[in-house]
C-alpha positions, -999 to 999 in steps of 0.1 A, spaced: -73 -142 529 -56 -108 534 -71 -94 502 -106 -105 513 -102 -89 547 -90 -56 531 -121 -56 509 -142 -63 540 -126 -33 557 -134 -11 527 -171 -21 529 -172 -16 566 -160 20 565 -185 30 538 -208 61 543 -217 68 579 -252 59 589 -279 84 600 -282 91 637 -313 70 639 -293 39 631 -266 42 657 -270 6 668 -262 -6 633 -233 18 631 -219 4 664 -222 -31 651 -204 -21 619 -176 -6 638 -173 -37 659 -172 -58 628 -145 -35 614 -124 -39 645 -126 -77 642 -117 -75 605 -88 -52 612 -75 -74 640 -78 -105 619 -60 -88 590 -31 -78 611 -30 -111 629 -25 -130 596 4 -109 586 27 -130 609 22 -168 613 7 -176 647 31 -195 670 61 -188 648 94 -191 667 115 -159 667 146 -163 646 181 -153 657 175 -120 637 145 -112 659 163 -122 691 192 -99 683 170 -70 672 182 -44 666 217 -51 654 221 -21 631 206 14 628 168 19 627 152 45 605 120 63 616 102 80 587 83 112 597 60 125 569 62 161 579 88 189 578 116 191 603 111 214 633 74 209 639 58 192 669 56 158 652 93 159 643 104 171 677 86 143 696 98 117 670 134 129 675 130 127 713 116 92 710 144 81 686 170 96 710 157 75 739 154 43 718 190 48 706 201 48 743 179 18 752 190 -3 722 226 8 719 220 14 682 215 46 662 178 53 657 173 83 634 146 104 618 142 107 580 117 135 570 96 129 540 71 157 540 42 167 517 9 156 502 -10 147 534 17 123 546 14 102 515 51 102 503 62 92 537 35 66 541 44 51 507 81 49 516 73 32 549 49 8 534 74 -3 507 103 -7 532 115 -42 542 94 -57 569 123 -63 592 118 -37 620 146 -14 606 122 11 591 94 25 613 68 52 607 58 80 630 27 98 618 -5 117 625 -41 105 619 -42 115 582 -23 84 571 -47 59 585 -81 75 590 -84 106 568 -66 99 535 -88 70 525 -117 95 523 -98 122 505 -81 102 477 -97 79 453 -64 61 448 -36 59 473 -1 44 467 -4 25 499 -32 6 518 -36 21 553 -47 -13 566 -29 -40 546 5 -22 544 11 -14 580 14 -31 614 2 -7 641 25 -4 672 11 22 695 -2 58 700 28 77 713 9 108 725 -25 125 725 -25 160 711 -41 192 725 -55 209 694 -71 243 696 -81 272 674 -56 301 673 -68 334 659 -49 364 645 -50 396 664 -61 412 632 -95 395 636 -118 414 661 -130 384 680 -120 369 713 -144 339 716 -157 312 692 -191 329 692 -176 363 683 -156 346 655 -187 330 640 -206 362 642 -178 382 625 -174 355 598 -211 356 590 -210 394 587 -179 391 565 -184 361 542 -152 349 525 -130 373 543 -114 349 568 -89 322 560 -74 293 579 -41 275 575 -32 239 579 0 218 576 -12 203 544 -43 191 524 -59 162 542 -42 169 575 -63 168 607 -59 206 609 -74 210 574 -104 186 577 -113 196 613 -114 233 603 -135 226 572 -158 206 594 -160 235 620 -169 260 592 -196 237 580 -211 231 614 -209 269 623 -224 279 589 -195 302 579 -172 306 549 -135 302 554 -107 300 528 -82 271 532 -45 280 528 -23 248 530 13 249 541 40 222 541 41 225 579 30 246 608 62 267 607 50 286 576 16 293 589 24 309 623 43 340 609 13 346 585 -11 346 615 10 369 636 14 393 606 -24 392 600 -21 376 565 -38 344 578 -68 345 601 -66 313 621 -54 277 624 -65 247 643 -34 229 656 -17 215 687 -14 241 715 24 239 716 27 254 681 15 288 692 20 286 730 49 311 730 31 335 707 1 333 729 21 342 760 37 371 741 2 384 731 9 380 694 -23 360 688 -54 347 706 -66 312 714 -104 307 712 -112 271 722 -99 236 725 -110 213 697 -112 182 719 -143 167 735 -132 178 770 -112 207 782 -75 204 780 -55 193 811 -28 218 802 -54 247 799 -85 237 820 -99 273 819 -100 273 781 -135 264 768 -139 238 742 -152 247 707 -180 223 713 -194 244 741 -203 269 714 -208 246 685 -224 215 700 -211 182 686 -178 195 674 -146 177 686 -117 159 672 -93 133 685 -57 138 673 -26 118 680 9 108 669 15 71 665 41 46 655 37 18 630 59 -6 610 56 -22 575 31 -51 573 45 -85 581 72 -73 604 78 -102 627 55 -103 657 83 -106 682 100 -75 668 67 -56 670 63 -67 706 98 -56 714 94 -22 699 60 -18 717 74 -27 751 105 -4 747 84 25 735 62 21 766 94 22 787 103 55 772 68 69 777 69 58 813 101 77 819 93 110 837 123 128 822 111 120 787 76 132 794 89 164 810 115 171 783 96 161 751 59 158 758 49 185 784 66 213 764 46 201 734 13 202 753 6 165 747 -2 136 769 17 103 768 0 74 750 12 38 752 -20 19 743 -17 -18 733 -13 -28 697 -48 -42 697 -62 -10 712 -45 9 683 -63 -13 658 -96 -6 675 -88 32 675 -83 31 638 -115 12 633 -135 37 654 -119 68 640 -121 59 603 -159 64 598 -158 95 621 -133 113 599 -151 101 568 -183 117 580 -164 150 586 -149 149 551 -183 144 535 -202 169 557 -175 195 550 -180 190 513 -143 181 507 -142 164 473 -119 133 470 -90 138 446 
């Protein structure tokens, strides 16, 4: 049953349909959402009574795998969350960083961990909705190997530009890039990351040539932008907020569909390049077949943390992100909707699967 549903998912997220067939695309996404929900529902027997192990959860330390380098925004928020869960549960909840290769090593480690609730996975969109389009073979299945818990926060991605580039708006950047083909570069925190795919998609939509320079994390890219060795990066606002205030770089536009609540005066990139926008988030998941009662407990307690004003003001606002907290079913639906969207970006940007 589970294998059949996984095959069904793979068929459902095939090539995006032309604009003239939007109704068919909508139907396919709905079918995908149903398939995903059914797949994750069969991972735990319906009506199963929670065991003593579930009722006493957690009775030992809980590990949260973060597939990115220490010190970045993902890591900071993950550590804030684990700190609060440690207090709430009376058990040590700690982060284990497994960076590299588009979150793949971390995702594989999380997928292979025992499904008992003592290994969780805190990640960005690449794991679930981007990597399936970039790699012909993954060491994990983004659907069959994970039980989604919730989106922890919604990001505020924007394009930051080096002062070495003589442009102050998206329109000026595009004009300069067209006059200087191949001269400009953009960084990302790894091949396949949302920062990589979204910038490649931007370049394709704007009709410009940009050189991609991948880093293991955002920490390596920012000094290069400030020094003028790297032209730009699309990443969460918090990564370059202090440098922006100090005048060491420029911010051109928000990459989201609507203007950012944290910077309402900042135009969106889509106001200059119609149709361009991305949806980026950090989320929490567990290995597939983790008992339903444990997933519900984790979800409920994460929502308690996200509803705590002190947590939001201490860990989220400084990172320029908005608290999440959607239901497990809504997270399933988000993955269903976002998978074909990112697949279309990958194809249109001409990124060749490895």
